[in-house]
N, C-alpha and C positions, 0 to 999 in steps of 0.2 A: 292884141295883146300880147299873146305868147311871145312873138318876135322880140318883144321887149326885153326878155329875160336871157337872150340868147346871149349876147355880151357879156353881162356880168357873169353867167356861168363858165362862158369860155375863160373868161379870165381866170374866176375862181380857179378851174380844172387846169389851166395852164400853172397857176401859181403852186397849187397842190403837187403837180409831178416836178417842177422846179425845185421845191422845198423837200421833196422825197429823193429826187435824185442827189440833193448835197447832202442830205442826211445819211445817204447809203454810204457814200464815201467817209464819213465820220466813224460808223459803226461798222465798218469793213476790218480795220486793226482789232479792234474789240472782240469780233467773232472769229478772229484768227487766233486771238490769244485764248480764247475760250475753248476753241477746237484742240488746243494741244494738250489740254486737260485730260486726264485718266478715265475720269467718268464719262466724258463724251466721246472718248474714244470706243466704248463698249457700246454707246448709243448710236454710235456712227455705223458700227459693223452689224447691229442689229437691223438698223433701216436699209443698209444695202442688202441684208439678206432676203427681204420682204418680197413678196411675189408683187405684179402687177395689180391686183385689185386691191391688196392690202396697203401700198404704196398710194394707191390714189385715195384710198380712205385715209391716209395719214394727213392729206392736205388739209382736211377737215378741221384737225385737233386746233390749230394755232387760230383757224375763226372762231371755234367753238369758246374756247378760251378769254380770247382779246375782244370780241365782239361786245360783250356787254359793257366795255368802256365807253363806247360811243356815246350811249344815254346817259350815261355819267358825266361824260363831258359837256351834252347836250344842257343836263339839269345845272350844272355848275356855271355854264355861260349864263343860261336863262336866270339865275338868282344874283349875277351880278359878279362872280368870280371869273372873268373872263381869262387871267392868265393860267388859273389852275385849270380850267376847262379846256384851253387851248395846249396847255403841255400834257395833260390828261390823253386827250385826241391825238396829239402828233405823237408821243410816245407808244400809245397802242397800235396805233396805225403802222410804225417803222417796225416796232417788235414783229407785227403780223407779217408783215410783206417781207422782212429778212428772213424771217424762220420759215416762210412758205419758199423763198427762194433758195433757202439752205436745203429745204427737202427736196426740192426739184433738181438740185446739182447731185444730191445722193441718189436719187431714186429714176434718173433719166434713163438707165439702163434697160430697169424693169418696167418702166412705164411705156417706154418707146422702143421695143423691141425690133423693129423693122427700119432700115436706114434704106432710103430711095435716093438713087441718082436724080439729079434733075430731067434728064431725057425717060426715066420709068414710068411717068404720069403724063398720059396726052389730055388735057381737059379742053373739051371743046372742039376735038378734030374729029370730022366725019369719017 
């Protein structure tokens, strides 16, 4: 019986990632416009100055703030407000993913201080 659910779940996951990819192209110009503002310049400098563990903890902030929107979206869909629930879910998810990717771009040097060339790591070689 569990195999019956594989195809619908795969289709839903594929649709989710396709919609997420399309919406990320829509939000890119908005994010670039917001990044030019003076307030966000100070925030960007502060994020870049963080150490590796603080940078890693910074990834939890979008999840903590935006994750409660998912049960709200489920409640809205369950009570017959499908459009409002779908918009709430998609908006929260896009904001969460976009802010997390922005944090990754800013903290990449402090989170990943070691760079390896492809020949440095030999996995499975006796």
